C-alpha atoms as one frame of an Amber mdcrd trajectory, in Angstrom:
protein
   6.937  10.279  34.212   4.912  11.091  31.114   1.683  13.003  31.482  -1.431
  10.867  30.948  -3.427  11.385  27.808  -6.328  13.745  28.230  -9.790  12.249
  28.149 -10.810  15.170  25.933 -10.899  13.942  22.343 -11.655  17.354  20.832
  -8.165  17.685  19.402  -8.279  14.187  17.904 -11.661  14.875  16.307 -10.288
  18.107  14.880  -7.139  16.411  13.586  -9.164  13.590  12.049 -11.536  16.058
  10.409  -8.588  17.979   8.965  -7.059  14.805   7.563 -10.365  13.701   6.043
 -11.028  17.144   4.566  -7.582  17.240   2.967  -8.045  13.846   1.307 -11.581
  14.677   0.135 -10.342  17.984  -1.279  -7.533  16.185  -3.046  -9.405  13.166
  -4.423 -12.912  14.467  -5.115 -16.116  12.467  -5.049 -15.490  10.481  -8.238
 -12.610   8.600  -6.630 -14.397   8.181  -3.311 -17.613   6.861  -4.901 -17.613
   3.104  -4.082 -19.360   2.301  -7.376 -16.780   4.147  -9.502 -14.164   1.708
 -10.830 -13.131   2.974 -14.269 -10.184   4.904 -12.840  -8.979   1.734 -11.130
  -8.207   0.079 -14.470  -4.655   1.411 -14.447  -1.394   1.256 -12.485  -1.203
  -0.877  -9.335  -4.901  -0.373  -8.700  -5.717  -3.114 -11.226  -4.556  -6.086
  -9.102  -5.812  -4.358  -5.961  -9.340  -4.107  -7.324  -9.504  -7.481  -9.050
  -7.929  -9.266  -6.097 -10.886  -7.992  -4.063 -13.420  -8.688  -6.834 -12.446
 -12.339  -7.258 -12.196 -12.799  -3.492 -15.713 -11.414  -3.280 -17.353 -13.576
  -5.947 -15.644 -16.860  -5.114 -16.751 -19.228  -2.344 -14.536 -19.518   0.714
 -11.348 -21.515   0.187  -8.726 -22.948   2.482  -6.790 -21.059   3.572  -9.570
 -18.485   3.610  -7.564 -15.780   1.856  -6.928 -17.867  -1.272  -8.158 -16.803
  -4.725  -8.414 -19.284  -7.612 -10.089 -17.413 -10.480  -7.502 -14.631 -10.842
  -4.040 -15.593 -12.141  -5.530 -19.036 -12.812  -4.765 -21.884 -12.725  -1.953
 -21.044 -10.294  -4.120 -18.770  -8.210  -3.039 -16.289  -5.582  -4.481 -14.674
  -2.461  -6.076 -11.482  -1.243  -2.825 -10.500   0.465  -0.586 -11.206  -2.527
  -2.688  -8.833  -4.641  -2.260  -6.092  -1.983  -6.030  -5.715  -1.858  -6.166
  -4.753   1.857  -7.369  -8.068   3.346  -8.804  -6.328   6.416 -11.300  -4.445
   4.256 -11.928  -7.473   2.032 -12.887  -9.629   5.031 -15.185  -6.918   6.333
 -17.063  -6.605   3.043 -17.128 -10.207   1.762 -20.009 -11.328   4.035 -22.140
  -8.616   2.429 -21.026  -9.342  -1.143 -24.506 -10.282  -2.351 -25.908  -6.963
  -1.137 -23.196  -4.806  -2.686 -23.419  -3.272  -6.183 -21.958  -5.393  -8.986
 -19.042  -2.967  -9.221 -17.884  -1.998  -5.756 -14.533  -0.694  -4.579 -13.319
   0.359  -1.146  -9.983   1.912  -2.117 -11.347   5.449  -2.003 -12.971   4.798
   1.366  -9.717   3.322   2.647  -7.845   6.483   1.640 -10.380   8.521   3.562
 -10.035   6.265   6.598  -6.246   6.450   6.468  -6.084  10.234   6.327  -8.734
  10.535   9.029  -6.869   8.206  11.389  -3.568   9.844  10.458  -4.871  13.199
  11.658  -6.655  11.775  14.703  -3.818   9.586  15.989  -1.291  12.288  15.193
  -3.335  14.647  17.361  -3.441  12.066  20.168   0.328  11.769  20.002   0.631
  15.558  20.262  -1.723  15.418  23.247   1.103  13.742  25.123   2.897  17.110
  25.033   0.046  19.591  25.383  -3.562  19.590  26.637  -4.595  22.344  24.209
  -7.030  20.986  21.610  -6.088  23.583  18.977  -2.429  22.570  19.124  -3.421
  18.922  18.952  -5.613  19.486  15.891  -2.933  21.522  14.106  -0.399  18.838
  14.947  -2.730  16.178  13.570  -3.081  18.172  10.354   0.707  18.352   9.993
   0.866  14.563  10.324  -1.661  14.311   7.479   0.350  16.707   5.289   3.522
  14.610   5.236   4.194  14.220   1.470   5.144  10.559   1.826   1.584   9.724
   2.828  -0.037  11.399  -0.170   2.576   9.879  -2.467   1.262   6.441  -1.500
  -2.276   6.789  -2.791  -1.198   4.677  -5.755  -0.916   1.815  -3.259  -3.815
   2.152  -0.850  -2.612  -0.432   1.668   0.639   1.494   2.094  -1.351   4.612
   2.972  -2.029   2.979   6.343   0.623   4.956   8.205  -1.844   5.249  11.059
  -0.670   1.784  12.106   2.753   3.288  12.820   1.169   6.146  14.733  -0.866
   3.651  16.748   2.358   1.862  17.734   4.004   5.184  18.634   0.965   6.146
  20.678   1.306   2.914  22.645   5.010   3.674  23.092   4.249   7.192  24.308
   2.325   5.922  27.342   5.473   4.907  29.138   6.265   1.829  31.195   4.163
   2.897  34.173   0.900   3.017  32.225  -1.566   0.169  32.336  -0.588  -2.501
  29.858  -3.365  -3.240  27.367  -2.436  -6.591  25.910  -5.642  -6.807  23.897
  -4.782  -3.568  22.155  -1.349  -4.897  21.223  -2.952  -7.996  19.711  -5.517
  -5.869  17.855  -2.757  -3.716  16.389  -0.806  -6.800  15.344  -3.850  -8.361
  13.695  -4.729  -5.153  11.840  -1.147  -4.740  10.636  -1.040  -8.360   9.492
  -4.302  -7.899   7.601  -3.243  -4.681   5.894   0.331  -4.838   4.583   3.444
  -6.871   5.504   5.778  -3.882   5.344   3.751  -1.949   7.878   3.585  -4.991
  10.143   7.376  -5.239   9.886   7.597  -1.670  11.201   4.981  -2.023  13.924
   6.362  -5.172  15.557   9.900  -3.828  16.207   8.393  -0.705  17.758   6.255
  -2.822  20.073   9.258  -5.011  20.865  11.209  -1.919  21.879   8.395  -0.911
  24.219   7.995  -4.368  25.763  11.697  -5.137  26.155  12.892  -1.715  27.271
  15.171  -2.333  30.255  13.401   0.421  32.190   9.940  -1.070  31.708   8.072
  -2.327  34.753   5.778  -4.762  32.966   8.118  -7.743  33.063   6.435 -10.921
  31.864   3.242  -9.025  31.049   5.122  -6.971  28.461   6.644 -10.069  26.917
   3.212 -11.727  26.850   1.692  -8.661  25.146   4.465  -8.700  22.546   3.954
 -12.427  21.974   0.229 -11.810  21.490   0.973  -9.052  18.975   3.364 -11.315
  17.043   0.886 -14.213  17.048  -1.905 -11.910  15.892   0.283 -10.528  13.103
   1.181 -14.012  11.863  -2.506 -14.919  12.024  -3.248 -11.867   9.903  -0.617
 -12.934   7.385  -2.130 -16.429   7.256  -5.636 -15.042   6.785  -4.263 -12.807
   4.037  -2.983 -15.888   2.240   0.679 -14.925   2.319   1.633 -18.523   3.050
  -0.021 -20.052  -0.014   3.317 -19.898  -1.843   4.931 -23.286  -2.344   7.842
 -24.706  -4.267   9.953 -21.857  -5.588   7.493 -19.361  -4.172   8.980 -17.002
  -1.657   8.176 -13.716  -0.026  11.794 -12.783  -0.710  12.790 -11.079  -3.927
  15.677  -9.235  -5.494  16.094  -5.483  -5.397  17.526  -4.821  -1.929  19.715
  -1.732  -2.296  17.889  -0.539  -5.402  14.605   0.505  -3.745  16.474   2.266
  -0.979  16.567   5.602   0.807  19.076   8.244  -0.181  20.805  10.001   2.707
  19.514  13.287   1.276  15.944  11.987   0.865  14.311  14.286   3.473  15.430
  17.350   1.491  15.177  15.847  -2.004  11.937  17.249  -3.448  11.497  14.789
  -6.290   9.380  17.356  -8.135   7.149  18.143  -5.150   8.602  21.476  -4.025
   8.083  24.838  -5.690  10.822  26.368  -3.529  13.694  23.901  -3.152  15.883
  22.884  -6.098  15.923  19.381  -7.520  18.571  17.031  -6.200  19.887  13.913
  -7.917  19.300  10.380  -6.682  21.434   7.312  -7.218  18.848   5.276  -9.103
  15.271   5.125 -10.340  14.295   2.885  -7.434  14.819   5.789  -5.048  12.408
   8.151  -6.799   9.357   6.381  -5.353  10.279   3.779  -2.749  12.932   6.105
  -1.367  10.840   9.275  -1.550  10.900  11.008   1.834  10.739  14.713   1.129
   9.330  16.322   4.278   8.136  19.611   2.808   9.528  23.024   3.679   6.910
  23.561   6.380   7.985  20.474   8.314  11.678  21.101   7.689  11.303  24.637
   9.026   9.350  23.394  12.035  12.038  20.837  12.873  14.770  23.456  12.517
  12.904  25.826  14.834  12.346  23.025  17.336  16.076  22.320  17.391  16.759
  25.989  18.148  14.093  26.104  20.861  15.409  22.905  22.385  18.780  24.577
  22.933  17.837  28.202  23.507  14.705  27.987  25.670  15.166  26.335  29.027
  12.451  24.923  31.247  12.527  24.478  34.984  11.353  20.904  34.692  12.721
  18.691  31.989   9.848  17.336  29.934  10.002  13.598  29.239  10.439  12.487
  25.613   7.431  11.294  23.683   8.798   7.748  23.571  11.515   5.814  25.345
  15.082   5.597  24.165  14.660   2.006  22.979  11.893   3.024  20.558  14.050
   5.835  19.150  16.951   3.397  18.709  14.729   0.901  16.882  13.430   3.660
  14.599  17.051   4.575  13.897  17.905   0.970  13.068  14.970   0.803  10.677
  16.308   3.962   9.045  19.672   2.241   8.604  17.830  -0.600   6.859  16.009
   1.985   4.725  19.393   3.304   3.591  20.255  -0.342   2.788  23.679  -1.957
   2.331  24.157   0.326  -0.686  24.612   3.739   0.922  23.981   6.701  -1.378
  24.428  10.460  -1.088  22.696  12.312  -3.877  23.750  10.698  -7.135  26.766
   8.908  -5.674  27.213   5.523  -4.026  29.415   6.133  -0.995  29.419   2.588
   0.401  28.362  -0.776  -0.985  28.463  -3.718   1.404  25.678  -5.676  -0.237
  26.231  -9.380  -0.613  24.975 -12.861   0.145  24.705 -11.994   3.834  21.852
  -9.594   3.029  19.773 -12.120   1.052  17.385 -12.909   3.967  16.562  -9.203
   4.201  15.300  -9.170   0.616  11.838 -10.208   1.792  11.490  -6.458   2.326
  13.417  -5.347  -0.726  11.735  -1.920  -0.817  13.789  -0.998   2.208  13.408
   2.735   1.605   9.979   2.608   3.244  11.471   1.920   6.662  12.231   5.592
   7.272   8.538   6.218   7.989   8.690   5.522  11.755  11.559   7.968  12.267
   9.746  10.540  10.113   6.809  10.532  12.489   9.012  10.432  15.574  10.874
  13.530  14.355   7.631  15.318  13.531   6.113  14.422  16.902   9.280  15.594
  18.655   9.276  18.927  16.799   5.629  19.634  17.602   6.155  18.628  21.239
   9.132  20.977  21.608   7.189  23.890  20.134   4.146  23.132  22.293   6.235
  22.856  25.470   8.679  25.733  24.951   6.248  28.393  23.746   3.055  29.859
  25.094  -0.064  28.219  23.610  -0.907  31.194  21.391   2.656  31.427  20.078
   2.846  27.659  19.569  -0.435  27.742  17.637   0.924  30.539  15.439   4.077
  28.515  14.722   2.145  25.340  13.838  -0.262  27.310  11.647   2.694  28.943
   9.900   4.155  25.473   9.297   0.852  24.398   7.708   0.845  27.490   5.465
   4.471  27.069   4.386   3.896  23.358   3.788   0.891  24.134   1.613   2.715
  26.809  -0.363   5.758  24.601  -0.925   3.648  21.640  -2.082   1.037  23.707
  -3.903   2.069  22.671  -7.417   2.265  18.984  -6.502  -1.134  19.138  -4.835
  -2.663  21.026  -7.773  -1.372  18.471 -10.275  -2.858  15.589  -8.325  -6.175
  17.357  -7.805  -6.374  18.082 -11.528  -5.645  14.461 -12.385  -8.291  13.181
  -9.980 -10.891  15.435 -11.612  -9.817  14.871 -15.201 -12.511  13.145 -17.260
  -9.903  11.103 -19.085  -8.478   9.791 -15.818 -11.909   8.777 -14.589 -12.656
   6.833 -17.755 -11.130   3.751 -19.288 -11.371   2.621 -22.925 -13.114  -0.722
 -23.293 -11.783  -3.467 -25.559 -14.511  -6.123 -25.460 -17.380  -3.832 -26.516
 -19.227  -5.817 -29.192 -22.505  -7.384 -27.974 -21.440 -10.546 -29.770 -18.990
 -11.229 -26.958 -22.009 -12.411 -24.969 -21.711 -15.926 -26.387 -18.195 -16.199
 -24.945 -19.556 -15.943 -21.434 -20.953 -19.476 -21.715 -17.386 -20.646 -21.158
 -15.870 -20.859 -17.723 -12.314 -19.740 -18.437 -10.633 -16.955 -20.402  -7.095
 -17.745 -21.472  -4.684 -15.156 -22.847  -2.057 -16.644 -25.145   0.331 -15.692
 -23.779  -0.622 -13.961 -20.524   1.640 -11.043 -19.538   3.554 -13.174 -17.033
   4.607 -15.408 -19.941   5.173 -12.940 -22.784   3.592 -10.215 -24.884  -0.173
 -10.578 -24.392  -2.465 -10.180 -27.431  -4.568  -7.558 -25.587  -3.943  -5.413
 -22.504  -4.363  -7.738 -19.564  -6.544  -5.174 -17.773  -9.157  -5.498 -20.510
  -9.162  -9.288 -20.391  -9.375  -9.430 -16.605 -12.173  -6.859 -16.553 -14.186
  -8.796 -19.128 -13.649 -12.115 -17.336 -14.478 -10.659 -13.929 -17.662  -9.008
 -15.156 -18.896 -12.358 -16.465 -17.785 -14.663 -13.675 -15.015 -16.303 -15.681
 -11.595 -17.244 -14.403  -8.629 -15.672 -16.178  -5.022 -16.766 -16.477  -3.637
 -13.217 -16.403  -2.832 -10.936 -13.511  -0.216  -9.110 -11.515   0.718 -10.303
  -8.031   3.204  -9.122  -5.419   4.940 -12.502  -5.060   4.471 -15.863  -6.711
   5.939 -19.300  -7.261   8.319 -18.555 -10.104   8.957 -22.214 -10.828   5.232
 -22.903 -11.158   4.875 -19.851 -13.387   7.610 -21.053 -15.732   6.100 -24.528
 -15.910   2.651 -23.130 -16.666   4.012 -20.883 -19.404   5.858 -23.804 -20.964
   2.808 -26.087 -20.787   0.529 -23.434 -22.290   2.965 -22.788 -25.109   3.316
 -26.515 -25.775  -0.461 -26.956 -25.898  -0.907 -24.116 -28.359   1.982 -25.300
 -30.524   0.391 -28.745 -30.579  -2.989 -27.150 -31.341  -4.568 -28.673 -28.247
  -7.427 -26.497 -27.040  -9.256 -27.518 -23.905 -13.040 -27.488 -23.856 -14.786
 -24.838 -21.820 -12.067 -22.275 -22.504 -11.914 -19.209 -24.719  -8.419 -18.481
 -25.977  -7.573 -14.873 -26.799  -4.648 -15.012 -29.193  -2.599 -13.001 -31.640
  -3.867 -12.886 -35.236  -1.024 -15.073 -36.496  -1.777 -17.690 -33.858  -5.466
 -17.709 -34.782  -4.584 -18.321 -38.418  -2.157 -21.096 -37.502  -4.692 -22.828
 -35.231  -7.380 -22.649 -37.897  -5.058 -24.130 -40.470  -3.909 -26.888 -38.114
  -7.289 -27.952 -36.762  -9.646 -27.013 -39.535 -13.202 -27.698 -38.402 -11.999
 -28.639 -34.941 -11.406 -25.044 -33.915 -13.203 -21.806 -34.527 -11.443 -18.432
 -34.400 -13.278 -15.148 -34.829 -12.256 -11.516 -34.718 -14.233  -8.933 -32.766
 -13.110  -5.445 -31.835  -9.664  -6.278 -33.253  -9.417  -9.162 -30.752  -9.019
 -12.756 -31.929 -10.706 -15.484 -29.874 -10.570 -19.238 -30.469 -12.527 -22.175
 -29.033 -12.580 -25.907 -29.454 -15.787 -26.490 -31.385 -16.645 -29.627 -29.479
 -17.652 -27.427 -26.557 -19.493 -24.657 -28.433 -19.287 -22.266 -31.313 -18.812
 -18.526 -31.411 -20.962 -16.081 -33.308 -18.739 -14.703 -36.070 -17.611 -11.108
 -35.605 -18.944  -8.391 -37.806 -16.639  -7.143 -40.533
């Protein structure tokens, strides 16, 4: 029988504080400032921010997670832009009171690292009542390199959802079943990120359906509530807005996979271990699972202690066997049907049978649950087999070694976060004469990046449109209706080739296209150049102020 969790939350507070302090030290205030958005105009942060911005400024749609002004006229949703729907729903009711430029990505990072440390400490509390050991354990959970590597995708920093599921699993089958908590976890997972929900639900299923569980129908009911809440979260996120050829499935299964040597493959993060090859570029990020020398050493020591140091009473495992098996199965999926060892493919059984699994093509991520199970096991063994003072010394040594091993990687990321160039973003639409464009309702790139080579960086166009309440036909989304995209691209191209410009729209085009439209339509179209950007309108709707030479 597992020991009950202590009512003393000192260790959890300490672990949460350590996690928050680490993230704040790493990111700095500029990235945590909710009014700072210039640094978000790059990488995957662009759709994350603008998904939230358009969700914020638009009226409610049906389904409520839909967005129409971004990636128009096809539209998308708050979930398909990976903009953390849970946070978006919390802030949208207060949109009118928020600053014009407001982002919650930095705050979400801080929340994730805080909860990572706190819930990690609570998991350690299953093995020891000592608050210092719990806090140090929570800090080790926050120092897992995979977590920091995900700050480029804030929703995927929410590893605390996995820890929450493991904490539920650690209570054992004799604990009081809290069905409401299961539903809350499912809803949160569904409103944060589909991949994390796909890890949480199997863990809960293993807990509910464990043959040794005593809950019976209550466990099945709790699991059903968690599944229903997750699906509700997906619906609220707008994941089901896809129609026609739209699908949450995609190619890439086996490419974005986990290498069998991933836990010891530094990928440029270690200053002590040598570089190891991987089998493909898709494994360098989605398959990144380097544990850090501190955690590797801790796990090795735990294995030795597990064999060499005996206890009179066998301590129960942190979680049941079914949960460990499910975590192992998810690891097998992380490895994918294309099994790799270093730079070599050792087995390839990919085929049509695996197509349904491609909804989660970045399969390499599914090693995360086993990562945290192994870390929790190692800390528990050290805490149980050694005296508290010795265990604290071992965990502190693991923190020190982890920090030394990852020092260069941490320093590089800290320097980037504080670099003035990183915190700034060069504007494209800077001339005050662009003000007359804002009378129009729609900004149309010809072509948008999803159709071809855009005339200007799409980030600049989306930023300009968003700042002035205009819809924009450009954007990046996680999944979309590819058939609808192709039809839109063809229709837009046909309209431009036929020199048909719709009223109420500003077309941003290449120079050659502007010259061709002017020659074709004469007085019926006006094209002007400003800041090396060509814009055209149908003059029946309005005219543009000519750009300055």
